[in-house]
C-alpha positions as CSV (number, residue, x, y, z in Angstrom):
1,M,-24.2,-3.8,-15.7
2,I,-26.5,-6.8,-15.5
3,R,-30.0,-6.2,-16.7
4,G,-33.3,-7.6,-15.4
5,A,-32.4,-7.3,-11.7
6,E,-33.6,-5.2,-8.8
7,W,-31.6,-3.5,-6.2
8,S,-31.8,-4.0,-2.5
9,S,-29.8,-3.5,0.8
10,I,-28.3,-0.3,2.1
11,R,-24.7,-1.6,2.4
12,H,-24.4,-3.5,-0.8
13,P,-26.6,-3.6,-4.0
14,Y,-27.9,-7.1,-4.6
15,F,-29.5,-8.7,-7.7
16,H,-32.5,-10.8,-7.0
17,C,-35.4,-12.2,-8.9
18,P,-38.0,-9.4,-9.5
19,S,-40.9,-11.8,-9.4
20,R,-42.5,-13.4,-6.3
21,N,-44.1,-16.1,-8.4
22,C,-41.2,-17.5,-10.5
23,K,-42.1,-20.3,-12.9
24,Y,-38.7,-21.2,-14.2
25,V,-37.4,-24.7,-14.8
26,R,-34.5,-23.9,-12.5
27,Q,-35.3,-23.1,-8.9
28,C,-35.9,-19.4,-8.3
29,N,-37.0,-17.6,-5.1
30,D,-36.5,-14.4,-3.2
31,S,-33.6,-15.9,-1.2
32,N,-31.5,-16.2,-4.3
33,T,-29.8,-12.8,-4.0
34,T,-26.4,-12.0,-5.4
35,R,-23.9,-9.2,-4.6
36,A,-24.0,-6.9,-7.7
37,D,-20.4,-5.7,-7.3
38,I,-19.0,-9.2,-7.2
39,L,-21.0,-10.4,-10.1
40,D,-20.2,-7.3,-12.2
41,K,-16.5,-7.8,-11.6
42,I,-16.5,-11.5,-12.6
43,V,-18.6,-10.9,-15.7
44,W,-16.5,-7.9,-16.7
45,N,-13.3,-9.9,-16.4
46,W,-14.9,-12.5,-18.6
47,V,-15.6,-9.8,-21.2
48,K,-12.1,-8.5,-21.0
49,D,-10.6,-11.9,-21.5
50,F,-12.6,-12.4,-24.6
51,L,-11.6,-9.0,-26.1
52,T,-7.9,-9.2,-25.2
53,K,-7.2,-12.9,-25.8
54,P,-8.1,-13.8,-29.4
55,E,-7.5,-17.5,-28.7
56,L,-10.6,-17.5,-26.4
57,L,-12.7,-16.1,-29.2
58,T,-11.3,-18.7,-31.6
59,E,-12.1,-21.5,-29.1
60,A,-15.6,-20.2,-28.6
61,L,-16.2,-20.0,-32.3
62,E,-14.9,-23.5,-32.9
63,M,-17.2,-24.8,-30.1
64,Y,-20.2,-22.9,-31.6
65,Q,-19.5,-24.4,-35.0
66,S,-19.1,-27.9,-33.5
67,E,-22.4,-27.6,-31.6
68,R,-24.2,-26.3,-34.7
69,D,-22.8,-29.2,-36.8
70,N,-24.0,-31.7,-34.2
71,E,-27.4,-30.1,-34.1
72,S,-27.8,-30.0,-37.8
73,A,-26.6,-33.6,-38.3
74,P,-30.2,-34.9,-38.7
75,L,-31.0,-32.2,-41.2
76,R,-27.9,-33.1,-43.2
77,S,-28.9,-36.7,-43.1
78,R,-32.4,-35.8,-44.4
79,L,-30.9,-33.6,-47.0
80,Q,-28.9,-36.6,-48.4
81,V,-32.1,-38.7,-48.5
82,I,-33.8,-35.9,-50.4
83,E,-31.0,-35.7,-53.0
84,N,-31.3,-39.4,-53.6
85,L,-35.0,-39.2,-54.0
86,L,-34.7,-36.3,-56.4
87,E,-32.2,-38.2,-58.5
88,D,-34.5,-41.2,-58.6
89,N,-37.6,-39.2,-59.5
90,R,-35.8,-37.3,-62.2
91,T,-34.5,-40.6,-63.6
92,Q,-38.0,-42.0,-63.7
93,L,-39.3,-38.9,-65.4
94,D,-36.6,-39.0,-68.1
95,R,-37.3,-42.7,-68.7
96,L,-41.1,-42.1,-68.9
97,I,-40.6,-39.5,-71.6
98,D,-38.3,-41.8,-73.5
99,L,-40.9,-44.6,-73.4
100,Y,-43.6,-42.2,-74.7
101,I,-41.4,-41.1,-77.6
102,S,-40.7,-44.7,-78.5
103,G,-44.5,-45.2,-78.6
104,E,-44.6,-47.7,-75.7
105,F,-46.8,-45.4,-73.5
106,Q,-50.2,-43.9,-74.2
107,K,-50.5,-40.1,-73.8
108,D,-53.1,-40.2,-71.0
109,V,-51.1,-42.7,-69.0
110,L,-48.0,-40.6,-69.5
111,S,-49.7,-37.4,-68.4
112,D,-50.9,-38.9,-65.1
113,R,-47.5,-40.4,-64.2
114,K,-45.6,-37.4,-65.4
115,A,-47.8,-35.1,-63.2
116,R,-47.2,-37.3,-60.1
117,L,-43.4,-37.3,-60.7
118,E,-43.3,-33.6,-61.2
119,T,-45.3,-33.0,-58.0
120,N,-42.9,-35.2,-56.1
121,I,-39.9,-33.4,-57.5
122,Q,-41.3,-30.0,-56.7
123,A,-42.1,-31.1,-53.1
124,L,-38.6,-32.5,-52.6
125,E,-37.0,-29.4,-54.0
126,N,-39.0,-27.2,-51.7
127,E,-38.0,-29.3,-48.7
128,R,-34.4,-29.2,-49.7
129,L,-34.4,-25.4,-50.0
130,S,-36.1,-25.2,-46.5
131,I,-33.5,-27.5,-44.9
132,E,-30.6,-25.7,-46.6
133,G,-31.9,-22.4,-45.4
134,Q,-32.2,-23.6,-41.8
135,I,-28.7,-25.0,-41.9
136,N,-27.3,-21.8,-43.3
137,R,-29.1,-19.7,-40.8
138,E,-27.5,-21.6,-37.9
139,A,-24.0,-21.6,-39.3
140,M,-21.5,-18.7,-39.4
141,T,-20.0,-17.8,-42.7
142,P,-16.3,-17.0,-43.1
143,D,-17.3,-13.3,-43.6
144,Q,-19.3,-13.3,-40.4
145,I,-16.4,-14.8,-38.5
146,S,-14.0,-12.3,-39.9
147,D,-16.4,-9.4,-39.0
148,L,-16.6,-10.8,-35.5
149,Y,-12.8,-10.7,-35.1
150,D,-12.7,-7.2,-36.4
151,F,-15.5,-6.2,-34.1
152,A,-13.7,-7.7,-31.1
153,K,-10.4,-5.8,-32.0
154,K,-12.3,-2.5,-32.3
155,I,-14.1,-2.9,-29.0
156,A,-10.9,-4.1,-27.2
157,K,-9.3,-0.7,-27.8
158,G,-11.6,0.8,-25.3
159,I,-11.0,-1.8,-22.5
160,E,-8.5,0.3,-20.5
161,I,-10.8,3.3,-20.6
162,A,-13.8,1.2,-19.7
163,D,-12.1,0.1,-16.5
164,K,-12.3,3.7,-15.3
165,D,-15.3,5.0,-17.2
166,L,-18.7,3.3,-16.4
167,L,-20.3,4.9,-19.5
168,V,-17.7,3.3,-21.8
169,K,-18.1,0.0,-20.0
170,R,-21.9,0.2,-20.5
171,Q,-21.4,0.9,-24.3
172,I,-19.2,-2.1,-24.6
173,I,-21.6,-4.3,-22.8
174,D,-24.5,-3.1,-25.0
175,S,-22.5,-3.5,-28.2
176,I,-21.8,-7.2,-27.6
177,G,-25.4,-7.9,-26.5
178,L,-24.4,-9.3,-23.2
179,T,-27.0,-10.8,-20.9
180,V,-26.6,-12.7,-17.7
181,T,-29.2,-15.1,-16.1
182,L,-28.7,-16.2,-12.6
183,A,-29.9,-19.5,-11.1
184,R,-29.2,-21.6,-8.0
185,E,-28.3,-25.2,-8.8
186,D,-27.2,-27.8,-6.2
187,G,-26.8,-25.0,-3.6
188,H,-24.6,-22.8,-5.8
189,M,-25.2,-19.7,-7.8
190,V,-24.6,-20.1,-11.6
191,A,-24.3,-17.2,-14.0
192,Y,-25.4,-18.0,-17.6
193,I,-23.6,-15.5,-19.8
194,K,-24.6,-14.9,-23.4
195,S,-23.2,-12.4,-26.0
196,V,-22.2,-12.2,-29.6
197,L,-18.7,-13.2,-28.5
198,G,-19.8,-16.5,-27.1
199,D,-21.7,-18.2,-24.2
200,Q,-20.5,-19.3,-20.8
201,D,-22.0,-21.1,-17.8
202,M,-20.1,-20.0,-14.7
203,P,-20.6,-21.7,-11.3
204,I,-19.9,-18.9,-8.9
205,T,-19.5,-20.2,-5.3
206,T,-18.5,-16.7,-4.1
207,L,-21.9,-15.2,-4.9
208,G,-23.9,-16.2,-1.9
209,S,-26.9,-14.3,-0.6
């Protein structure tokens, strides 16, 4: 059920790091083995909860949106600065043209200042589009949220069958893009779960080596 692991032991299958030279931020070594049957059960129960309890999915989506809003706060702040600069530069450009029409500016002076203002405006507009695109990519639209709920309902219909059919369980796991990363922190194993339904960090004291 969990990818990226190797199997060992005759009595019980264990997950362990496949590399002897781990270079992860978190501690990783060959002694960090984990009973596969125990981990599979815990992770599968987490999946079932998400698919059968809509309130958990709602909570995860709200948390995701809140995290994205916090992360994009500097971008939104910069976006406001850009809007103010655009308004100022456009006002200057309009005023410059009015002065030229009134005969208070020479044509060559106007052309130079007009070109600089137009260059500034174009650069600011490009930056604004880039920032807006980044913010939109990191946020979920109402349609995406609705599709996710529909997707969860559809997958949930196969939960009871999946409890008895390993192939159906595998199909559900694949369809939600679930991955689990194990690490030992402060003497305890932690499972970092990621999927399209949400993320979860699970300290698992029962998963000793």
